[in-house]
N, C-alpha and C positions, 0 to 999 in steps of 0.2 A: 354415448360414452363420455365420461367426465374424467378430469385429471389435470395435471399441470400442463401448460402449453408445450407443444413439441418445440425443441430448440430451433431458432430461426437464424436470421442473418447475423445477428450479434454473436451467436454461438459459433457459427461457421468462421467468423472472423477470429474469435478467440481460439478456435481449433487450429487455424493456421499459425497464430501467434504462439500458442502454447506448445505446439508440436516440437519446437526446437528444444523445449525443456524436458521432453519425455526421454527418460533414460532406460526404461524397461518395457516389458510387454504388458498388455492387458490380457490376463489369463482367466477365461471364463470356464468354470468347472461345474458340471452337473454333479448331483449327489448320489442318488440311488442308482446303482449299477455302474457307477464311475468311481466316486470316492469311497462309497460303502457298498458291500454286497447286498444281496436281496434278503439277508437276515439282519441288515442294519449295522454290520460290523466294518469298521475301518481298520485296515491292517497297519502295523507299525511302520512298514515301508512307505505306505501312502502318506501317513500322518507326518513322518519325518521329512519326506520329499516336499510336501506342501508347505511345511513350516520353513524349510530352507529357501523355497522360492519366495515366500513372503519376506523373509529376512534379507534376501538378496535385493529387495527393492522393487520387485515386479508388482503390478497392481492385480492382485488375485480377487476375482469376483465370483462368489458362489452364485450360480444361476440354476434355480431348482423349481420344480413343480410344487414342492412343499410350501406350506404357508409360513409366516414369519416365526411363530413359536418353535417350529421344527427346523428352521434355518439357523437360528442362533446357536444351538449346541454344536453345529458343524463349524461355524465361524470360530467358536471357542476352541474346538479340538485342533484346528490348524494354526492357532495363534494369531488370528487376524484381528487386530485391535483398531485399525483405521482403514477406511476405504468405503466400498459399496457392496451391497448384496441385492440380488434380484430373486424374488420369490413369487409364488402363485403363478408360475409360467409367464412372468413379465407383468403381472397385474399390480405388483407392489415392488417399489424400489426403496431401499433404506440406505442411509448414510451412517457409517460406523465411526464413532469418535469417542475416545475415553473421557473427553471433556463434557460430554452430554450426560444428563442425569441418569438415563437408562443405558448409556453406552451406545445408543443408536437413535435415529429418528426416521420416521417415514417421510420421504420427500415426494413420493408420487403414489397415487392409487388410481387405477383405471377401473371404473365401474360400468355396469350395463344392466339392462332390464332382462332378467332371466326367464320371464314367463313364457315367451314363445318356445324356447328350447325345452323347458320343463314340460309344457303341455304336449309338445311334439313327441317327446320320448317316453312319457309316462306309460302309455299303453303299448309301446313297441318293444320294450325290454322286459323279459320275464323276471319277476321278483326284484324289480329295481328298487334300490334305496338311493335317496338323494341327500346331499349335504351342500351347504352354501356358506361361503365366507362373505360377510356383508361389508358395507363401506366403513364400519367402525372396527373391523378386525375380529368380530365375533363369528362363531360357527353355529349354524342352525342345521338340524338334520331330522329326517324321518326315520322311523323304524329303529330307533336307538343306534343309529349309524355312527360309529367312532373309528378314527384311524390315526395312527401316529403322525401322518403327514399334516394333520390339522394343526398340531402344535399346542392345542388347547382342547378342553373337553367341549364337545358340541352340546348345545341345548336342544332337547327334543321339541319339535313343533309339528303341526299337521302340514300336509302338502300345500294347502291353500295359503298358509303363512309365507311360504317360500315365494309364492307368486307375487307378493306385494313388497318384496325386499329388493334393494339395490345390491347387486352382487359384484364381487371382485373375481370370485372363482366358484364354479359349480362342479360338483363331483357326482358322478352316477356310477353305482356299483351293483353287480348282481352275481350271486353265487350260482344262479341257474342259467346264465347266458354265457356264451363263448365270445371271444373277440370277433369272430365272424358274425355272430348275432348283432354285436354292437355296430360293426361296419354296415351291415344291412339296414339296421334301424336308422343310422345316420343318413344313409342314402334315401330311405323312404321318407324320413322326416323333412328332408330338404333344408337342413339347418342353414339359416341365413343370419347375417349380422353378428356372428360369433366366430371365434377361433377355437378349434377343438383338437384334441389328440387322444388316441386310444392307447392305453397302457399295455404292458406285456401280459397282464391278466385282464379279466372282464371289467375294465375300469375306464371311465371316460372323464377327462378334464375339459372344462369349457371356460374360456376367457372372453373378454370383450373383443369386438371385431377388430382385426388387424393387430392385436396385441400378442406378442410372443416374447420369448426370452431374447430373441435377436433385436426386437424394437427397443426393449428396455436397455440392452447392452449398448446399442448405438448411441443412446442418450448419455449413458455413462462415459462412453469413449469420447464423445464431444466435450463433455464436462471436464474430463481429465486432460484433453488435448493429446491423446495418444494417436499416432498415425495409424491408419487402417492396416498398413503393412506389418504392424507389430501387434496384431490381435491373434490370439490363440484360443481355441475352444475345444473342450473334450466332453463327449456325451455318448449315450447309448440308446436313447429312446426316440419315439416319433416326435415327441415335443422338443427334441434337440436338433431336428433336421434344419430348421431355419437358422439356428445358431451356428451350426457347422458350416452352412453355406455363407453366413455372414463373415466368419473369421477368415483371415488370410491363411491361417493354418488350422483347418478343422480336422479333428482326430476322433474317429469312431472307436468305441471299445470293441474288443474282439468278439464279444458275445452278441453284439448288435445285429439286427436282421439286415437283409440285403439292401433294403431301401435306405436305411440309415447309413450303412457303409458307403453306398453310392453317393451320398451327399457330402462325404468327407474327402479330404486330400490324402489321408492316410488312415491306416487301421492299426490300433495298438493291440497288445495282448488283452485277454479278458480280465474282468474285475477280479476273478479268482486267482489270476496270475499277476496281480499288481500292475496291470497295464497303465493306470494313471501315474503310478510312481515313475515308470520309465519315461513317460512323456515329460513329467515335471523335471526329472533329472536332466533331460536333454536341454532344458532352458538354462541350466547352470554350467553347461560345458563351455 
C-alpha cells in the first residue's frame, strides 16, 4: 500500500493543541442511501439542512464509496467550498479550497496490487464485470462496464490489463449473482490484504488493506484538531460500519440492515423520509 504517511507524534501534539480551537463538529456524511436516495435524488430538505450545517461552521466531510468525479457534484450541492472530502471508500482524500486552481487537490491516495483479488474472484462470480480506479484517477473496465459512481467514463481494457495496474478502488459487479453469491465468493476466495464491502445489490468494492472511510476520517480529524467527542457520522451501508463505530455519534439510516444499525448509536428515519435532514437539524439546535 502506498500513500502519505499516517499522522504521527507531531500530529497528535497538534491535535491536543488545536482541539481548543475547534468550535463545531466534524460531520461525516455518506452519499448514496443517506444524502441521496437510490435514484440519486437529494431532497430539498436534506440539501437545505446540509447547507445550514456548513454555514453554521461545522466541518462537513462527504465520505463516500464514489470516486472523486462523483463526489464533487455532491460537494457543490450542499455548498461546501472549503474543507475535506473522502472518496473511494477512504482510498482518496481531497482538500477543498476555492483558492486552488481546480477548487480542490488530492492530498492522499492509498493504492494496492489488485491482481490477487481479481484472480480470486474472476471465476467465482457469475457474469462478473470488473472496473478499477488507478493511481492517476483513471477508470479502466472490462465488458464496457460504466457506473455513475466512477465520476468519469471508464476506458475499456481486457482483464489482464487490470492485473498490472495499481489500484485505489476495484469494483466487481454482476447482474447474474446475488449478494449471497458475492458473500460466498469472498469466503471461498479468502481475500487477504484488501478491505472490501458488499453493496445493497450484487456489487463489491475493494480498497487497500486497512483502508476504510473511518481511517481516512481519522486523519482528517487529527488535521482539523477536532476532539473525538465531537465527531458525527451518518450512513446506511456495510462500507459505513467502521465509520459509524469511529464516530462519537454514529447514526444509521432507517433503511439500513440490522448489521449496520447495530454499529450505530442511533437510527434515523429512512432516506425516503429525509432521515439525514433530521440528524443535521439536530446539530443546529
